[in-house]
N, C-alpha and C positions, 0 to 999 in steps of 0.2 A: 278280371271279373270278380276276384276276391274282394277288392276294395268296394265294389258296388254291393256285393252281398253283405259286407260289413255295415254299410250305411242303410241297407234295406233288408235287415235280417229276418223280417217276417215273410219275405218272398223266397220261393224256391228258385234254384238255378234255372229250371225250365220256364218258370213264370217270367223271369227276367228276360230270357231268350224270346219268349212270346211278345213281351213289351217291345223289345228291340226290333223284332220283325214287324210289329204294328207301326212303330215309328218309321221304319224303313219304307213301308208302303205309303205312309202319310207324307213323307218327304218326297217320294217319287211323284206323288200327286201335286205337291206344293212346289218343289224345285224342278222336277222333270225326271222322266226315265232316262236310262243311258242312251237310248235311241233318240229321244227328243234333244238331249244335251248335245249329242254328236251332230244332229241336224243343224242346230243353232250355230255351232262352231263352224261347220262346213260352209254354211251360207255366208257368214261374215268373212271367213277366210278368202273365199273365191271373189267376193265382191271387192274386198280390199286389194287383192292381188291385181284385179283388172284396173281398179281406180289408180293405183300407184304406177302401173305401167303406162297408163294414159297420161299421168302427170309427169312422167319421167323427164320430159323436156321443159316442164314448168318449174316454178320457183320452189315449191314445197312438196314434201311427202307427208303421209299421215298414217296413223293406225288407231283403231279403237282399242281401248284398254279397260281395266277395271272389271267389275263383276259381270257386266253384260257380255264382254268378250270371252270371259271364262265359261259362259253358258248358263248363268243365272238369269231369271226373269222375275225377281222378287219385287214386290210393290214398294215404291219409294226409292229404288236404286237410282243413283245418278248415271248419266251417260258420259263416260270419260273418253276424251280424245287427246292424242298427242300429234303435234305438227312440228316439222323441223325443216330448215332450209337445205335444199339439195346442194347448193354451192358453197356450203361451209362444212368443214370437217374438223373434229377435235382429235388431237393426237396426244399421247402420253410422253413421248420423247421425240427429240428432233430427228432421229434416224428414221422415224416412220414417215417423214415428209417425202421420202423417195417414191412412195406409192401413189403420189398425187401430181396432177398437172396444176402447178401453182398459178398458171395464167388463167385457169378456169375455176379454181376452187380456192377459197380463202381458208387458211389453216389457223386453228386456234389451239394453243398449247396449255396443258394443265400445269398448275403449280399447287401441289398438295403439301408443301413444306410446312405451312403454318395453319393448316386446317384440320379439324377433327376427322376421325375415320369416316369415310363415306361422303366427304365433302371436298371441294377443291375450288381454287380460283382459276379463272379462264382469262387468257390474254391473247390478243391478236398478234400473229406473226407478220401480217400484212394488212393494209387498210381494207375495210369492208365498205361495200357500196349500199348495204342494207340500212335504211333510215333508222329503224328501231335499234339496231346494234350501234350505229354511230351515236344515237342519242344516249345510249346506256353506258358509253365508254367513260372511264375515269383514268386519268394519267397518273401513274405512280412510278417513280424511278425510270422514267422514259419508256415505260410499258403502258399500253392501252388495255386496261382490264375492263371486262364487261361486267357491269354491276347488275346482279340478279334483281335487286329491288327496283332499279331504274328501268330495267328491261320489261318486267311484268307491269310496271306502272304505265309504260308506253303502250303495251299491248292492250291493256284494259281501256285506255283513254282514246286510242287512235284506231287500232285494228279491229277490235271486237267492241263496238261502241255501246252495246247494251249490257256489258258485263261488269262485274265487280271482282276484286281480288279475293281468292280463297286459297291460301297457301301458295303453291307454285302455279296455280291455275287462274284463268279468267272464267268466272262462273256466271251463269245466267239461266234464263228459261227460254226454251224454244218450243213454240206451241204450248203443250201442257207438260213438257219434259224438262227437268233440270239437267244442266250439263256442266262439266268441268273441261276446259280446254287448256292443255299445257303446251305452250310454244317453247320448244326446247332445242338442244343441239344433239347431234348424233356422233358417235365414235365407232369406228369399225374394229376397234381393238378391245380386248377384254381388260378390265382394270387390273393393274399389278396388285393392288390391295385386296383383290378378290381371288388371287391365285390359289390360296389355301383351300377355297371351295372345290376346285377341280380335284385336288388330291383327296378330299374328304368323301368324294362320291364313289364309295366302294359298292354299296348295296343299291342305292337309288339316287338319282336316276341312272338309267343304263348309259353305257359309254357313248353310244352314237348320239344320244340326246345331249349329253354333256358337250360333245364336240360341236354339235350344231349350235348350242347356246353360246359357247365361247366364240364361234365363228361370227355370230351376229353382233357381237360387241355390246354397247350399252348406250344410254342417253344421259343428258344432264338437264335437270329441271331447275327453274329459277327460284330457289329458296336456300338460304343459308342456315347454319346451325345457330339456334337462339343463344347458346352460351359460348359461341366462338368469338374470336377477335375480329372477324371480318364478316359479320352476319349479312350485311347489305351487299357485299361483293360476292360471297360464296354461292356455289351451285352444288346441288345434291346429285350424286350419282344415282341414276334410276335403272332398275333391273326389270322394268315392266314387261319387256318382251321375253326375257328369261322366265319370269314368273308365269306368264301365260303358257309357255311351253311346259313348265312343270305341272301346272294344273291339268293340262291336257293329258299328261302321262298318268294321272291318278286313276285308280279303278273307281267304280261307281260308289262303292261303300266309302272310300276315302273322300270322294267329292261330296257325298251327302253328309259326312261328318263335318266337313268344312261348312256346308250349308246349315247344318244344325247349330254350329258355333255362331254363324252370322245371325240366325234367328234368336239364339240365346243372348247375343249382344244387344240387338235392337229391342227385343220384347221383354227382356228381364233386366240386364245390367244397365242399359241406357234409357229404359222406359221412364218417361216423365222428366228427364234431365234436360237442361238447357245446353247450348253449344259448348260453352267453356267448361261445363261440368262433365262432359263426356270424355273421360280420360282414355278409355280403351276404344280402339277402332277396328274396322274390318281387316286392316292390314296386319294387326297383331294376331287376329284369328288365322289368317292365311299363314303367317310366319310359324305359328305353333304347329299347324298341321305339317308344314314342310319339315320342321325339326323332328317331329314324332315319326314321320314316315322314314326319314333318312337314318335315324338312330335305331330303327328296326326293333322297337320295344313292344310292338304289337304283332304277335305271330299270325293272327287271323283277322283280316279286314272282311267281315261278312255281315249279312243282315242280322244274324243271330247275336253278333257281338257289337252291333252298332253303338249301343249305349256304353259298352266297355271302352270302345275307341274314343267316344266323346269324353268319358271320365278321365282317361289318361291325359288328353289334351287340356281339360279343365285344370287338372292338378298341376300341370306344367305352367299354365298361366298364373295360377296361385303362387307357385314357387317364384316366378319371375317378379311378381308384384311384391312379394315378401322381401326379395333381395334388391329390388329396385333396378333390375338389369334385364332387359329384353334384347338378346343378341340378334342383330340383323342376320338373315340366313346366309348372305353372300360375304358380308364383312362382319364377322362376329364381334370385333372390337367396337363396332358402332352400336352403342347402347341406345335403343329407340325410346327408352323411358327417360333418358337423362334430362331433357328439357321440360318435361311435362309431369311425369309421375315421380315425384320426390317429395320429401318432407311430410307435411301434414296431409297433403292430398294422397300421397302414397299410403300412409297409415290408414286413412279413412277407407280407401278403396280395398285394402287388404282386409280390414274388419268386415266390410260388406261381403266380399267374396268368401271369406272364411265362414261367415254365417250361412251362406248358401251351401258350402261344403259340409257343414254339420247337419244340414237337412237331408243330405244325400240327393238322390235323383228326384225326390219329391219336388224339388224346386222347379223342375221342368213343367210341373202342372200350372205354373204361372205364364207359360207360353201359349197364347191363343192358337197358334198354328199347330201345335202337337198335343194339346191337352186331351182332346178326344181320343187320340191314338193310344194314350196311356189308360184313360178311364175305361175305355171299351174292354180292354183286356182285364183290368182289375175287377170289373163287374162279372166277367166270365173267364176264369183262369183256364178253362178247357177249350177256349176259342181257338180254332185252327186258322192260321194266317198263311195265305198264299203269297209268296214273294216273287212269283214269276212276273216279270215286268210286262210281258206281252199281254197279260190279262188286265193290265191297269189302264189301258187306253185303247179305244176302238179305232178301226181304220179311218172312219170319218173324223174322229177326234184328232188323230195324228195329222190328217190332211189339213184340217183347219189351222193347226199350229204351223205347218209347213208354209201354207199360202200366206198366212199373216207375217211370218218371219221374212219371206221373200219380199212382200210388199213394203215392209219397214226398211229394207236395205237395198231397194232397187235403184236409188238415185246415184248416178255417177257424176264425177267432176268433169264438166265440159264447158269450155270457154269460147269455142269457135267451131266452124264447120270442119276445120282440120282435126280438132280433138274428137268430134263425132266419128270421123273416118278412122282415127287411131283406135277408138273404142271398138269399132266393128272389126278392124284388123286384129286387135288383141284378142277379142272373143273368138274369132275364127281360128287363131293359132292355138287357143287353149281347148276348144270344145272337143277336139279329137283325141285329147290326151287320155291314155288308159289309166292314169293315176287319179282321175276325177271320181268322186263319189257320185251316187245318183242324185243327191241333194245339190251338189255343185253344178251338175248338168242342168238341173231345173233352174237354178239361179242364173246360169248363163243364158238359158232360153228366155227368161224374163227380161234380162238386161238387153238381149238382142231385140226383143219386141219394142222395148222403150226407145232404144237408140234409133231403130228404123222409123218408128212413128215420129220422133222429134226431128230426125234428119229430113224426112219427107217434107215437113212444113218449112224448115229452114231453107231447103233447096228451092222450094217454090218461091219463098220470099226473095231470095237472092237472084232468081232468074225470071221473075214475073215481068220485068221490063224488056225482056228480049223480044226479037222480032218473031213473027208468027211461027215459022218453022222450028226455031229453037224453043219457043214457048210450048209448042205441041210436044216436043221431045222431053222437055223438063216435066210437063204434066204426066207424061207416060212413065217417066222414071219415078216420080213421087208416088204415083198410084201403085206401081210395082212394089215399092218399098212398104207401103201401107198394107198391101195384100199379103206380102211375105210375113209381115209382123203378126198377122192373125194366125199363121201356122205355128208360131212360137208362143203366142199369148193365150188369152182366155176369151170368153164369149164377148165381153164388152170392149175388147180392143177394136172390134169392127166399127165402133162409134167414131174412131179417128178417121176412118174412110168417109163416114157420113159428114163429119165436120169439114173434111177436105172438099168433098163434092159441093157442100153448101158454100164454102169459101170461094170456089171457082165457078159458082153460078150453075152448077149441074143439079138442079133441084129435083128433077124426076128420078135421077139415079140415086140421090140421097134418100128420097122417100122409100125407094125399093129396098135399100139397105136397112133402113129403120124398121120397116115392116118385118123383115127377117129377124132383126135383133129382138123385136118385141115378142115374137113367137118363141124364140129361144129363152128369153128371160122369164116367160110365163110357165116354163116347165117346172114341175114340182120338185125335181131333184137338184135344182140349181143352188149352189152354196154362195151366199153373199155375206162376207164377214164371218160372224159366228152363227148366222141364221141359216139353218138347213134342216130339212126333214131327213134324219139319218137313215131311216129305212128306205126311203125313195132314192136317196143318194147312193146307198150301198147296192140297191137293186139295179140302178141304172149304170153305174160305173165301177162298182166294187171289183177289186182284183185287177183292174186295168192299170196301165202305166200312169204315172203322175202327169206326164205330158198330155196323154189322152184325156185324163180327168180335167185338166185345166182348160183344154179347148172346148170340152163338151159340157162341163158342169160347174164352172167357176165364173162368178161375176165379181168385179172389183170396182172401186172408185176410179173415176177418170182423172189421171194425173196431168195437170197442165203446167208446164214449165213457164214461169212468168216472164222469162226472157224471150219467149216465142209467142207471137200473136196468132192464135188458132182461128178465132172468129172475131169480127169487129165488135160484136155486142158485149164481149167480156173484157175488152182492152182496159176500160177504166178500173175494173176490179183487179186485174193483174198489175196495173201500175200502182194502185193503192197498196197492194201487198208488197211490192218491191220497195216502196218508200218506207215500209216498216220492216225491211230486211227479211221478208217472207218469200222464199224462192219458188214455192209451188202452191197451186190451188188444187184441192181435191174436191171433185164434184160427184155426188151420187149418180150412178148410171141412169136410173129412171128419170131423174131431174134433167139431165142433159138430153136424154132421148126425147122427152116431151118438148123441151125448148127447141130442139132442132126441127121437130115436127111442126111446131107453130111457125117457125121462121120459114120453113120450106113451103108449107101449105099456103102461105100468104101469096106465093108466086104461082102455084100450080093447081090448087084446089081449095079455094077460100071457104067452101062449105065445111071442110074438115078442121078448120082452124079452131072453131069454138069447142069442138069435141076434145081436141088435144089440150086446149087451155083448161077445160073442165077437169080433165084427167090430172093435169099438173096441180091445179088448185086443190082438188080432193086429196091428192097425195100429201101436199104440204100441210094442209089443215088437219088431216086425220091420222097421219102415220104415227105409230107409237114406237118408233125407233127400229122398226123392221127394215125399212128401205131408206130411211134418212137417219144416220147416226146423229146423236145429240150435237156433237161438235161440228156438224156440217149443216146445221139449220140456218146459220147466217147466210151462207151462199145459196141455200135452197129458197129462202124467202126473197133474197135478192133477185134470183132468176125469175121467180114468179112475178115480182114487180116489173122486171124488164119486159117480160112477155105481155103483161097487162098494159104496160105503157105503149108498146109498139102496136097493140091492137086497139088502142084508143080509150081504154078504161082507166082514166087518170086517177080517179078517186080510189079505186081498188089498188092501183100501183102505189100510190102514196101510203096507203095502209100497209102494204107488203114491205115497202122500204122501212117504215117505222118499226115493223115487226122484226126486220133484219137487225136493226140497231139494238133491239132488246135481247138478242140471242148472245150466247157466249161468242166473243170476238175472235174465234179460232183462226179464221182465214185472213184477218187484218184488212177487211174491205170497207171499214167504216168511212174512210175518206171518199171512196167512190159513192157510197150510199148518200152521204151528205151532199155531194156534188149533184147527184141525180135529183135529189129533192129540191135543191136550190135552182137548178137549171130546167126542171121539168115543166114549169108553168102550172104548178099545182096551186089551188086556192087554199092556203093554210089557215 
């Protein structure tokens, strides 16, 4: 704190504490409260656990990494994923081969003899059947080394076709989100070069965390050291899983300090710089927090001392830049500045950072995210700041974040009816565990509803050619699954039953279901996305369990897996999306409801068709983002066109299809739109 007071000598100690408290509150709103961060992590953890158990007999396992996995939801953050083959394992020495069945797993041996700290060569101990690995092999002295550069080149060109190389990752854009996917190798053993880290952990992290981290081993990502002798062959040792566990052990003030450093990086240090000029990265910020916590140089990580914690971290970064040496947290001999921050670039960066240091904490006023947190206190030094996190977010506000988080992570890897059944079995085994948090139970319930809905349609498709008695039994089983899904899902999950009834020509039953859904959706307390009347929501379901709230008060977009044909009228759209590597269509619930009404009333009550069509048209034409999110307007205009076409209004249908083409192509249905225009008999 003394260093801060020295740089801000016109402020009293109490004033600086007030500013720290204000920044703490601002960061809780920007980054998240401890409860929000815990919820995000729990949701991702349980979803990944289920997914990897379902994938266990498949070729690859995966995990989400990076800032999202750590619990951040900062604007502009990439979505980072790691994938590795289950039938390949890396070992450090030949004696470790005894733990594997070499008939089922291909072993890869490390050769660190000529690589810089933190890097290694990998060579096969037996031939690999993996095409990408075969393509990447380079023979040297009768050994087949796996070239990291050839491997990532193959991944970008063949496996992830819309990606470009970014370091060790295949990078691209999925929907509106940027992603980095690292196809890597896994090792079940802790690196010998990182053994000193184990002995260094006296204060932090605790021994059980250290033991768990060491037990999990490490990964290898496809990038070599730029100054090494074998850059194109080398692989970097990745501690992503260990880092995730370390971030999880941080208290909330430590986590917010890390968040403040990330904002400082993006909004001040790297603001306005191009890619090659951004010398410092988020990984350096994470590393400095790790070192500061472990060295125990800060006695109190608290809201009142948040800026003091930040200042200590900033000074250590400044020291590293001055010395040109940033020690990797696990392998300190690995200087993470060596290939990029040196020479003239190092000097210029130090001059810039030292200029900020001389300004003191005043330089944080250049951060748009926290500027107001500081100025509010400066304008009223007697301002009282409440740092109780429970007052920072309402019950309805937290619920919105929970439902959004669940919806964003509800997709499981499923490749066959067998994998759907494995999903249900895995969830059933997990859901009774006393170790689950309440957020994880909610995530499992949502996954259960999804799997049941999708399995019901797949089961129908695979049994629809059976004889009458078997057909009746399969219908009954599918209906039971769909009805069971509504007990775990939300209001709009009942629309899957309506789709199934329409698909199986049970139009009257479908209309009965839809009338019930329409009444439920019209209730004023219903939450759809971020749209909700907070008072009505709280009055209707406040204080009840999240499971009850979801069933009674939550509407969500209808998720259509493009591998499954739900209704014939949307098959062209699903096929178009698949051609563009788009696995899922999301349809706003009111849009699908009116579409099903139109399709069903054509068979049972033609007088009501026009009313349903008018409702759909009014919604699409006049909605202001309340019931049709902006990125779902392409599919909404498309469905309006389909309904107009089936009811004979061709000119209106043509106009709707053309409007669909003018929208953000979020769902990748343009091919279907063009096809409908070309084949619809329109007079253009």
